[in-house]
MDTraj code that builds the backbone (N, CA, C; nanometers):
import mdtraj as md
import numpy as np

residues = "MET SER SER VAL THR TYR VAL GLY LYS LEU TYR GLN VAL MET SER ARG MET MET GLU VAL ARG ARG ALA ILE TYR TYR VAL ASN GLU ARG TYR THR VAL LYS LEU THR ARG GLN ARG LYS HIS SER LYS ARG ASP VAL SER GLU THR PHE ILE MET SER CYS GLY ARG PRO ASN TYR ARG GLU ARG ALA PHE ILE ARG ALA CYS ILE LYS ALA GLY GLU LYS PHE PRO VAL LYS LYS ILE GLN LEU GLN TYR TRP PRO LYS GLN ARG LYS LYS".split()
xyz = np.array([
    [6.2998, 3.0658, -2.6433],
    [6.2097, 2.9585, -2.6576],
    [6.2782, 2.8285, -2.6488],
    [6.2076, 2.7218, -2.6028],
    [6.2686, 2.5952, -2.5922],
    [6.2551, 2.5109, -2.7210],
    [6.3271, 2.4002, -2.7243],
    [6.3241, 2.3135, -2.8422],
    [6.1834, 2.2556, -2.8663],
    [6.1030, 2.2383, -2.7606],
    [5.9710, 2.1839, -2.7769],
    [5.8866, 2.2754, -2.8544],
    [5.8952, 2.4079, -2.8367],
    [5.8223, 2.5024, -2.9119],
    [5.8564, 2.5006, -3.0606],
    [5.9864, 2.4871, -3.0904],
    [6.0317, 2.4790, -3.2313],
    [5.9799, 2.3513, -3.2925],
    [5.9827, 2.2434, -3.2204],
    [5.9342, 2.1113, -3.2740],
    [5.7870, 2.1209, -3.3077],
    [5.7101, 2.1952, -3.2268],
    [5.5682, 2.2155, -3.2550],
    [5.5465, 2.2849, -3.3852],
    [5.6256, 2.3880, -3.4147],
    [5.6159, 2.4633, -3.5369],
    [5.6536, 2.3687, -3.6542],
    [5.7622, 2.2953, -3.6403],
    [5.8037, 2.2050, -3.7481],
    [5.7014, 2.0960, -3.7702],
    [5.6328, 2.0409, -3.6689],
    [5.5341, 1.9406, -3.6891],
    [5.4158, 1.9941, -3.7601],
    [5.3737, 2.1177, -3.7348],
    [5.2585, 2.1746, -3.8049],
    [5.2887, 2.1860, -3.9528],
    [5.4072, 2.2237, -3.9941],
    [5.4439, 2.2251, -4.1350],
    [5.4466, 2.0870, -4.1917],
    [5.5084, 1.9898, -4.1244],
    [5.5210, 1.8570, -4.1787],
    [5.3847, 1.7862, -4.1902],
    [5.2922, 1.8143, -4.1022],
    [5.1654, 1.7401, -4.1081],
    [5.0793, 1.7940, -4.2221],
    [5.0993, 1.9243, -4.2633],
    [5.0216, 1.9754, -4.3716],
    [5.0743, 1.9351, -4.5081],
    [5.2058, 1.9152, -4.5158],
    [5.2731, 1.8882, -4.6434],
    [5.3326, 1.7449, -4.6384],
    [5.2666, 1.6505, -4.7038],
    [5.3100, 1.5142, -4.7018],
    [5.4352, 1.4843, -4.7853],
    [5.4658, 1.5722, -4.8797],
    [5.5802, 1.5473, -4.9673],
    [5.7141, 1.6001, -4.9046],
    [5.7095, 1.6623, -4.7897],
    [5.8261, 1.7183, -4.7220],
    [5.8946, 1.6044, -4.6479],
    [6.0263, 1.5906, -4.6643],
    [6.1062, 1.4892, -4.5932],
    [6.1623, 1.5446, -4.4608],
    [6.2102, 1.6743, -4.4641],
    [6.2739, 1.7273, -4.3432],
    [6.2443, 1.8758, -4.3418],
    [6.2240, 1.9203, -4.2131],
    [6.2017, 2.0632, -4.1839],
    [6.3143, 2.1076, -4.0884],
    [6.3768, 2.2186, -4.1180],
    [6.4876, 2.2696, -4.0340],
    [6.4574, 2.4068, -3.9889],
    [6.4795, 2.4322, -3.8595],
    [6.4600, 2.5675, -3.8019],
    [6.5949, 2.6074, -3.7464],
    [6.6409, 2.7247, -3.7927],
    [6.7718, 2.7729, -3.7518],
    [6.7571, 2.8701, -3.6305],
    [6.7912, 2.8240, -3.5140],
    [6.7757, 2.9054, -3.3905],
    [6.8871, 3.0143, -3.3866],
    [7.0091, 2.9739, -3.3994],
    [7.1202, 3.0693, -3.4109],
    [7.2282, 3.0077, -3.4941],
    [7.3503, 3.0622, -3.4956],
    [7.4558, 3.0127, -3.5860],
    [7.5052, 2.8729, -3.5465],
    [7.4876, 2.8371, -3.4198],
    [7.5394, 2.7081, -3.3718],
    [7.4340, 2.6130, -3.3262],
    [7.3038, 2.6383, -3.3507],
    [7.1987, 2.5488, -3.3002],
    [7.0820, 2.5402, -3.3960],
    [7.0526, 2.4176, -3.4389],
    [6.9409, 2.3961, -3.5273],
    [6.8523, 2.2882, -3.4696],
    [6.7249, 2.2944, -3.5092],
    [6.6258, 2.1898, -3.4703],
    [6.5701, 2.1326, -3.5973],
    [6.5763, 2.0001, -3.6134],
    [6.5317, 1.9310, -3.7349],
    [6.4243, 1.8275, -3.7005],
    [6.3259, 1.8108, -3.7866],
    [6.2264, 1.7105, -3.7784],
    [6.2259, 1.6337, -3.9106],
    [6.2572, 1.5031, -3.9069],
    [6.2697, 1.4228, -4.0264],
    [6.1667, 1.3139, -4.0293],
    [6.0935, 1.3016, -4.1454],
    [5.9988, 1.1946, -4.1648],
    [6.0640, 1.0695, -4.2128],
    [6.0333, 0.9576, -4.1545],
    [6.0892, 0.8271, -4.1964],
    [6.0054, 0.7770, -4.3133],
    [6.0693, 0.7074, -4.4017],
    [6.0035, 0.6549, -4.5232],
    [5.9177, 0.5376, -4.4783],
    [5.8010, 0.5264, -4.5360],
    [5.7100, 0.4153, -4.5128],
    [5.7572, 0.2853, -4.5834],
    [5.7409, 0.1773, -4.5232],
    [5.7889, 0.0494, -4.5806],
    [5.6846, -0.0165, -4.6720],
    [5.5580, 0.0112, -4.6503],
    [5.4555, -0.0466, -4.7352],
    [5.3431, 0.0570, -4.7504],
    [5.2606, 0.0397, -4.8507],
    [5.1536, 0.1351, -4.8705],
    [5.0394, 0.1171, -4.7734],
    [5.0336, 0.0003, -4.7055],
    [4.9343, -0.0251, -4.6089],
    [4.9605, 0.0396, -4.4766],
    [5.0820, 0.0831, -4.4539],
    [5.1309, 0.1424, -4.3303],
    [5.0618, 0.2836, -4.3175],
    [4.9882, 0.3028, -4.2156],
    [4.9131, 0.4303, -4.1966],
    [4.9843, 0.5221, -4.0897],
    [5.0718, 0.4642, -4.0111],
    [5.1392, 0.5437, -3.9101],
    [5.2633, 0.6177, -3.9691],
    [5.3030, 0.7226, -3.9065],
    [5.4185, 0.7953, -3.9439],
    [5.5193, 0.8070, -3.8320],
    [5.6448, 0.8031, -3.8652],
    [5.7483, 0.8149, -3.7627],
    [5.8336, 0.9386, -3.7963],
    [5.8552, 1.0213, -3.6931],
    [5.9337, 1.1407, -3.7109],
    [6.0606, 1.1273, -3.6152],
    [6.1686, 1.1774, -3.6606],
    [6.2920, 1.1856, -3.5753],
    [6.3235, 1.3282, -3.5576],
    [6.3422, 1.3664, -3.4288],
    [6.3775, 1.5027, -3.3936],
    [6.5264, 1.5070, -3.3624],
    [6.5950, 1.6078, -3.4200],
    [6.7393, 1.6282, -3.3938],
    [6.7562, 1.7743, -3.3520],
    [6.8316, 1.7963, -3.2459],
    [6.8648, 1.9284, -3.1970],
    [7.0147, 1.9364, -3.1783],
    [7.0732, 2.0440, -3.2135],
    [7.2155, 2.0619, -3.1863],
    [7.2897, 2.1355, -3.2974],
    [7.4095, 2.0962, -3.3189],
    [7.5020, 2.1635, -3.4124],
    [7.4587, 2.1350, -3.5523],
    [7.4726, 2.2342, -3.6436],
    [7.4339, 2.2152, -3.7845],
    [7.5379, 2.1253, -3.8577],
    [7.4896, 2.0580, -3.9616],
    [7.5769, 1.9772, -4.0443],
    [7.6449, 2.0696, -4.1481],
    [7.7182, 2.0108, -4.2448],
    [7.7946, 2.0956, -4.3392],
    [7.7045, 2.1730, -4.4305],
    [7.5980, 2.1166, -4.4780],
    [7.5031, 2.1904, -4.5678],
    [7.4372, 2.3014, -4.4917],
    [7.3973, 2.2737, -4.3690],
    [7.3347, 2.3787, -4.2855],
    [7.4320, 2.4894, -4.2551],
    [7.5637, 2.4611, -4.2300],
    [7.6634, 2.5556, -4.2041],
    [7.6745, 2.6499, -4.3244],
    [7.6724, 2.5950, -4.4449],
    [7.6875, 2.6743, -4.5698],
    [7.5630, 2.7671, -4.5789],
    [7.4441, 2.7174, -4.5481],
    [7.3240, 2.8013, -4.5512],
    [7.3357, 2.9117, -4.4494],
    [7.3866, 2.8863, -4.3309],
    [7.4056, 2.9861, -4.2242],
    [7.5003, 3.0929, -4.2704],
    [7.6116, 3.0562, -4.3336],
    [7.7059, 3.1516, -4.3925],
    [7.6400, 3.2456, -4.4956],
    [7.5552, 3.1835, -4.5809],
    [7.4833, 3.2644, -4.6790],
    [7.3832, 3.3591, -4.6099],
    [7.3224, 3.3173, -4.5023],
    [7.2216, 3.4002, -4.4311],
    [7.2967, 3.5202, -4.3672],
    [7.4115, 3.4906, -4.3058],
    [7.4908, 3.6003, -4.2407],
    [7.5376, 3.6987, -4.3478],
    [7.5797, 3.6512, -4.4633],
    [7.6309, 3.7375, -4.5668],
    [7.5180, 3.8246, -4.6249],
    [7.3951, 3.7664, -4.6242],
    [7.2778, 3.8427, -4.6737],
    [7.2223, 3.9411, -4.5728],
    [7.2679, 3.9231, -4.4451],
    [7.2187, 4.0139, -4.3432],
    [7.0955, 3.9633, -4.2699],
    [7.0647, 3.8335, -4.2833],
    [6.9478, 3.7693, -4.2201],
    [6.9755, 3.7626, -4.0675],
    [6.8751, 3.7984, -3.9875],
    [6.8882, 3.7880, -3.8430],
    [6.8404, 3.6534, -3.7940],
    [6.8955, 3.6088, -3.6812],
    [6.8617, 3.4787, -3.6230],
    [6.7688, 3.5050, -3.5061],
    [6.6739, 3.4161, -3.4834],
    [6.6416, 3.2912, -3.5527],
    [6.5815, 3.3255, -3.6898],
    [6.6111, 3.2424, -3.7884],
    [6.5582, 3.2624, -3.9243],
    [6.4085, 3.2334, -3.9213],
    [6.3297, 3.3290, -3.9735],
    [6.1854, 3.3196, -3.9632],
    [6.1263, 3.2078, -4.0426],
    [6.1813, 3.1830, -4.1649],
    [6.1236, 3.0800, -4.2517],
    [6.1904, 2.9439, -4.2203],
    [6.1061, 2.8458, -4.2187],
    [6.1559, 2.7047, -4.1944],
    [6.2021, 2.6523, -4.3268],
    [6.3215, 2.5942, -4.3295],
    [6.3695, 2.5400, -4.4527],
    [6.3166, 2.3982, -4.4705],
    [6.2706, 2.3713, -4.5897],
    [6.2120, 2.2396, -4.6235],
    [6.3008, 2.1637, -4.7182],
    [6.3087, 2.0324, -4.6962],
    [6.3763, 1.9448, -4.7960],
    [6.2773, 1.8380, -4.8340],
    [6.2697, 1.8152, -4.9639],
    [6.1801, 1.7211, -5.0242],
    [6.2398, 1.5860, -5.0484],
    [6.1575, 1.4849, -5.0761],
    [6.2151, 1.3566, -5.1058],
    [6.2767, 1.3625, -5.2455],
    [6.3847, 1.2871, -5.2726],
    [6.4471, 1.2905, -5.4062],
    [6.3559, 1.2338, -5.5098],
    [6.3714, 1.2887, -5.6293],
    [6.2885, 1.2418, -5.7437],
    [6.3457, 1.1123, -5.7946],
    [6.2552, 1.0202, -5.8302],
    [6.3048, 0.8942, -5.8852],
    [6.3390, 0.9098, -6.0272],
    [6.4413, 0.8370, -6.0726],
    [6.4891, 0.8403, -6.2138],
    [6.3921, 0.7660, -6.2944],
    [6.3677, 0.8143, -6.4182],
    [6.2847, 0.7456, -6.5144],
    [6.3679, 0.6271, -6.5721],
    [6.3060, 0.5171, -6.5898],
    [6.3721, 0.4006, -6.6375],
    [6.3645, 0.3911, -6.7887],
])
top = md.Topology()
chain = top.add_chain()
for i, resn in enumerate(residues, 1):
    res = top.add_residue(resn, chain, resSeq=i)
    for name in ("N", "CA", "C"):
        top.add_atom(name, md.element.get_by_symbol(name[0]), res)
traj = md.Trajectory(xyz[None], top)
């Protein structure tokens, strides 16, 4: 499958869940597809901006891939990994 198909899957997940910051799809050990939501600058802003990244995994993703291989998970990983916005500290 091409990267466009993976981005479509990621966008479906991101559009349903507004609290998700990033969705990552692991194609194989050396290739990931990521869709990242940009933070809004004002509450009046109704548009959303997404950044798509394809290519080599970063250090956290490589650690996750090692854990998947150790657990015997086959690639592409069926579940999309989600990252949420960080929680704000209470003052």
